[in-house]
C-alpha positions in Angstrom: 200.8 63.0 -2.8 200.9 66.3 -1.0 199.7 65.7 2.6 200.2 62.9 5.0 198.2 62.5 8.2 200.2 61.1 11.1 198.6 59.4 14.0 200.8 59.0 17.1 201.0 59.1 20.8 200.4 62.2 22.9 203.0 60.7 25.1 206.5 60.0 24.0 206.9 56.4 25.3 209.6 55.0 27.4 212.3 54.4 24.8 214.3 57.3 23.3 214.0 55.5 19.9 210.3 56.5 19.7 211.1 60.2 19.8 214.1 59.7 17.4 211.8 57.9 15.0 209.2 60.8 15.2 212.0 63.3 14.5 213.2 61.3 11.5 209.7 61.1 10.1 209.3 64.9 10.5 212.6 65.4 8.7 211.5 63.0 5.9 208.2 64.7 5.5 209.8 68.2 5.1 212.5 66.8 2.8 209.9 65.3 0.5 207.8 68.5 0.6 204.8 66.6 2.2 202.6 68.6 4.5 201.9 67.1 7.9 198.3 66.8 9.0 197.9 65.7 12.6 196.0 66.3 15.9 197.4 69.7 16.7 199.1 68.9 20.0 202.6 70.2 21.1 203.3 67.2 23.3 204.4 63.6 22.9 205.3 62.1 19.6 202.6 64.3 18.0 204.5 67.5 19.0 207.9 66.0 18.2 206.9 65.2 14.6 205.3 68.6 14.1 208.2 70.5 15.6 210.7 68.6 13.3 208.6 69.4 10.2 208.5 73.1 11.1 212.2 73.2 12.0 213.0 71.9 8.5 210.8 74.5 6.8 207.9 72.2 6.2 204.2 72.9 6.4 202.0 71.6 9.3 198.2 71.6 9.7 196.8 70.7 13.1 193.2 69.7 13.7 191.9 70.0 17.2 188.5 70.0 18.9 187.5 73.3 20.5 187.6 73.3 24.4 188.4 69.6 24.7 192.1 70.0 25.7 193.8 72.5 27.9 195.3 75.4 26.0 198.8 74.5 27.0 198.8 71.3 24.9 197.6 73.1 21.7 200.4 73.8 19.3 200.3 77.6 18.6 203.1 77.8 16.0 201.6 75.7 13.2 201.3 76.7 9.6 197.5 76.2 10.1 195.3 75.3 13.0 191.8 74.1 12.3 189.3 73.9 15.3 186.4 71.5 15.0 183.4 70.7 17.2 184.4 67.2 18.4 186.6 64.2 18.0 184.5 62.6 15.2 184.7 65.8 13.2 188.5 66.0 13.9 189.0 62.5 12.4 186.8 63.2 9.4 188.7 66.5 8.7 192.1 64.9 9.0 191.0 62.1 6.7 189.7 64.5 4.1 192.9 66.6 4.1 195.2 63.6 3.8 196.5 61.7 0.8 197.9 59.0 3.0 198.3 58.0 6.6 201.3 57.0 8.8 200.9 55.6 12.3 203.6 55.9 14.9 203.6 54.1 18.2 200.8 55.3 20.5 197.9 54.2 22.8 194.2 53.8 22.4 193.5 57.0 20.4 196.2 56.1 18.0 194.9 52.6 17.5 191.4 53.8 17.1 192.4 56.3 14.3 194.4 53.6 12.6 191.7 51.0 12.7 189.1 53.4 11.4 191.2 54.2 8.3 191.9 50.5 7.8 188.2 49.7 8.1 187.4 52.5 5.6 190.0 51.1 3.2 188.6 47.6 3.6 185.1 48.9 2.7 186.4 50.9 -0.3 185.6 54.3 1.3 189.1 55.4 0.5 192.1 54.0 -1.5 194.9 55.9 0.3 198.0 54.3 1.5 198.3 53.4 5.2 201.8 53.0 6.7 203.0 51.9 10.1 206.4 53.2 11.2 207.6 50.1 13.0 210.0 51.7 15.6 211.5 49.1 17.8 209.1 46.5 16.3 206.2 48.2 18.1 203.6 47.0 15.6 204.8 43.3 15.3 202.2 42.1 17.8 199.5 44.0 15.9 200.4 42.4 12.6 200.4 39.0 14.3 196.9 39.7 15.6 195.6 40.7 12.2 197.2 37.6 10.6 195.4 35.5 13.2 192.1 37.3 12.4 192.6 36.4 8.7 193.6 32.8 9.6 190.5 32.4 11.7 188.2 33.7 8.9 187.3 37.1 10.3 188.8 39.0 7.5 190.3 38.3 4.1 194.0 37.8 3.8 194.1 40.6 1.1 193.3 43.1 3.9 196.8 42.6 5.2 198.0 44.2 1.9 196.3 47.5 3.0 199.2 48.0 5.5 202.7 49.2 4.6 205.2 48.3 7.3 208.7 49.8 7.6 211.0 51.0 10.3 212.6 53.6 8.0 210.6 56.8 7.4 212.2 57.6 4.1 211.5 54.1 2.7 207.9 54.1 4.1 207.2 57.4 2.3 208.7 55.9 -0.9 206.4 52.9 -0.6 203.4 55.1 0.0 204.1 57.2 -3.1 204.3 54.0 -5.2 201.3 52.4 -3.5 198.7 50.6 -5.5 195.6 49.5 -3.5 195.1 45.7 -3.5 192.2 44.4 -5.6 189.3 44.5 -3.3 187.3 41.5 -2.3 184.0 41.6 -0.4 184.4 42.1 3.3 182.0 39.3 3.8 183.7 35.9 3.3 180.5 34.2 2.2 180.2 36.6 -0.8 183.7 35.8 -1.9 183.0 32.1 -2.4 179.8 32.3 -4.5 
């Protein structure tokens, strides 16, 4: 594993623990010589993680759509900044570059990126580890919702094994390095019972 893509809020959230968690993740990535791939912003948890990796002599690649955001939020001190045409190309490029994915607390964009990678894993498009850094139990309701979806027959219970959940960045990275994808079953329940 050489590169981890981090999805996170472009805001910092209301609790100081969110920022502290992003800083610890940045330190852990640099310590483990893992390059950060992320959305290229210098604000919110995104900027905090990138700044911490850079501060600890790590490598950071940002991927950002041309002319979509104002220049002041684009991080200009990265190891590498890749400009793409649009948001779809941005997500595709980040996924291609990454050997695994970590999601920090965030809003709609963060959830959308996470769910796309989970969907791709469910379909077998990739077999890369997907981790949630569960700062202040932020992702507990999401896990409950996914468990409910499995209980109600909308997805297989094995899909829950696609997610690594930890509140400690160092342990989460360790789990990701040791990750073995779950044995895949068909996305369609009816095909699993033939």
